[in-house]
C-alpha positions in Angstrom: 81.4 98.0 100.2 82.3 94.2 100.1 85.5 93.4 98.0 84.0 89.6 97.2 80.9 88.9 95.1 77.3 89.1 96.4 73.9 88.5 95.3 72.3 91.0 93.0 68.5 91.4 92.5 69.0 88.7 89.5 69.3 85.0 90.3 72.3 83.5 89.6 74.2 86.8 88.5 77.2 87.8 90.6 77.7 91.5 91.4 81.3 92.4 92.6 82.5 95.5 94.1 83.8 98.7 91.9 86.9 98.6 93.1 87.8 94.9 92.8 86.6 95.0 89.4 88.7 97.9 88.7 91.8 95.9 90.5 91.3 93.0 88.1 91.3 94.9 85.1 94.7 96.6 85.7 96.3 93.8 87.0 95.3 91.9 84.1 96.4 94.5 82.0 99.9 94.8 84.0 100.3 91.1 83.4 99.8 91.9 79.4 102.6 93.6 77.9 101.4 94.2 74.8 98.0 95.1 76.1 94.4 93.5 75.2 91.4 94.4 73.3 88.1 94.5 75.1 87.3 90.9 74.0 90.2 89.7 75.3 89.9 91.4 78.4 86.5 90.0 78.7 87.6 86.4 78.2 90.1 86.8 81.1 87.8 88.3 83.7 84.7 85.9 82.5 83.4 85.8 86.0 82.6 89.6 85.9 79.3 90.7 84.3 80.6 92.8 81.1 78.7 95.6 82.2 80.6 96.0 85.3 83.9 95.3 83.4 82.7 98.3 81.1 82.2 100.8 84.0 85.2 99.8 85.3 87.0 100.8 82.1 85.6 103.9 82.1 86.5 104.6 85.4 90.0 103.6 84.9 90.5 105.7 81.6 89.1 108.7 83.0 91.4 108.5 86.2 94.6 108.0 83.4 95.1 104.5 85.1 94.9 102.9 81.3 94.9 104.0 78.1 93.9 103.0 74.4 95.4 102.7 71.2 93.1 101.8 68.8 91.2 98.8 70.0 94.0 97.6 72.7 94.0 98.7 76.0 97.2 99.2 78.0 98.3 99.8 82.0 99.3 103.4 81.9 103.3 104.2 82.0 102.0 105.2 85.6 100.8 102.2 86.6 103.3 100.1 84.8 105.6 101.9 87.4 103.7 101.1 90.5 103.0 97.6 89.3 107.4 97.3 88.9 107.5 98.8 92.8 105.1 96.1 93.7 102.6 98.5 95.0 99.8 96.8 93.0 99.2 93.1 93.4 96.9 90.4 94.6 
């Protein structure tokens, strides 16, 4: 599975690998101590189709990598710890 945008069947729309989108989401949430709501996250990751961000959020939440408090999304405490250890990064 490539880690870069690839062409989809629809002209002009890009597709990103699920792992890349998940990584982008968690890195963005790690950068925001106060968390983000879904609209802010979509704005920050505007190059990625909304459906792909939604899929990544679902997977990350199921795997306890992110958590929600009301409408706000946060990196989970274990993800934050890994971030502090520089195990997550670009």
